[in-house]
C-alpha positions in Angstrom: 133.9 113.6 82.7 130.8 112.8 80.6 128.0 110.8 82.2 125.7 108.7 80.1 122.2 107.7 80.9 121.5 104.0 81.4 119.7 102.5 78.4 116.9 101.1 80.7 116.4 104.6 82.2 116.3 106.1 78.8 113.6 103.7 77.6 111.6 104.3 80.8 111.7 108.0 80.3 110.7 107.7 76.7 107.7 105.5 77.6 106.8 107.8 80.4 106.8 110.8 78.0 104.7 108.9 75.5 102.3 107.9 78.3 102.1 111.5 79.5 101.2 112.7 76.0 98.6 109.9 75.6 97.0 110.7 79.0 97.0 114.4 78.1 95.1 113.5 74.9 92.6 111.4 76.9 92.1 114.2 79.4 91.2 116.6 76.6 88.9 114.1 74.8 87.2 112.0 77.5 84.9 113.7 80.0 85.7 112.5 83.5 89.5 112.4 83.2 91.0 115.5 84.8 94.2 116.8 86.4 94.6 119.8 88.7 98.1 120.8 87.7 101.0 119.8 85.5 102.6 118.2 88.5 99.5 116.1 89.1 99.6 115.0 85.5 103.2 114.1 85.6 102.9 112.2 88.9 99.7 110.5 87.7 101.4 109.3 84.5 104.5 108.2 86.5 102.4 106.1 88.8 100.5 104.7 85.8 103.8 103.9 84.1 105.0 102.1 87.2 101.7 100.2 87.5 102.0 99.2 83.8 105.6 98.0 84.4 105.0 96.0 87.6 101.3 95.2 88.1 99.9 94.9 84.6 102.0 91.7 83.7 100.7 90.1 86.9 97.1 91.0 86.1 97.5 89.8 82.5 98.8 86.4 83.7 96.1 86.0 86.3 93.4 86.9 83.7 94.9 84.9 80.9 91.8 82.8 80.2 89.7 86.0 79.8 92.4 87.6 77.6 92.5 84.5 75.5 88.7 84.1 75.3 88.3 87.8 74.2 91.2 87.6 71.8 93.2 90.2 73.8 90.4 92.7 74.3 90.3 92.1 78.0 93.6 93.9 78.2 91.6 97.1 77.7 89.8 96.3 80.9 93.1 95.8 82.7 94.4 99.1 81.4 91.1 100.8 82.4 91.4 99.3 85.9 94.9 100.6 86.3 93.9 104.1 85.1 90.9 104.0 87.4 93.3 103.2 90.4 95.5 106.1 89.4 92.4 108.3 89.2 92.1 108.1 93.0 95.2 110.2 93.5 95.1 113.7 95.0 95.7 115.8 91.8 94.6 113.3 89.1 91.0 112.3 88.7 89.0 109.7 86.9 85.3 110.0 87.5 84.1 106.5 86.7 85.1 103.2 85.3 83.4 104.1 82.0 85.6 107.1 81.7 88.6 105.0 82.6 87.6 102.4 79.9 87.3 105.0 77.1 90.5 106.7 78.4 92.3 103.4 78.2 91.1 103.1 74.6 92.3 106.6 73.7 95.6 106.1 75.6 96.2 102.8 73.8 95.6 104.2 70.4 97.6 107.3 71.1 100.5 105.2 72.5 100.4 103.0 69.4 100.7 106.0 67.1 103.4 107.7 69.1 105.4 104.5 69.5 105.2 103.9 65.7 106.3 107.5 64.9 109.2 107.5 67.4 110.3 103.8 67.0 110.0 103.1 70.7 108.1 100.3 72.3 107.2 97.0 70.7 104.3 98.2 68.5 104.9 98.8 64.9 102.6 99.9 62.1 104.1 99.6 58.7 102.5 100.4 55.4 104.4 99.1 52.4 103.3 99.3 48.8 105.2 97.0 46.4 104.5 96.6 42.7 103.0 93.2 41.8 105.6 90.6 40.7 105.6 89.8 37.0 105.6 86.2 35.7 104.2 83.0 37.1 104.4 82.5 40.9 107.3 80.3 42.0 107.0 77.7 44.8 109.7 78.1 47.3 108.3 75.4 49.6 108.0 77.7 52.5 104.2 77.2 53.0 101.0 78.9 51.9 101.2 82.5 50.7 98.4 84.9 50.1 99.4 87.7 47.8 97.0 90.6 47.9 
């Protein structure tokens, strides 16, 4: 009998793996983000993934005016806060909020790239090059179009 993995569990494991790689990149590039062992890294990223799944949406809703006022940049502060909380664990360390802030930036950018490469998550980066259309532009009535 063949057992299949639930689609929700598969998505969670994919996101956890991407988060682990992103935190690993942050640990190598940002002074102040350390882990004692691979187990500490895996547990730290698991806790960070769970916080992102359950706590981050609540914090985003509660801070919606700040998120709106800063055009979404306050989400970096929310991510840094969650990373700083995880940094108080036994085998995963974040030295300061500044390290957590820059770690959140690195983790966000790394996650964006990895999600784009693997096709997981909601973020997409698409580069498309089309030749310019020949002839006069036609009005389809669908609204303003800026053709670059």
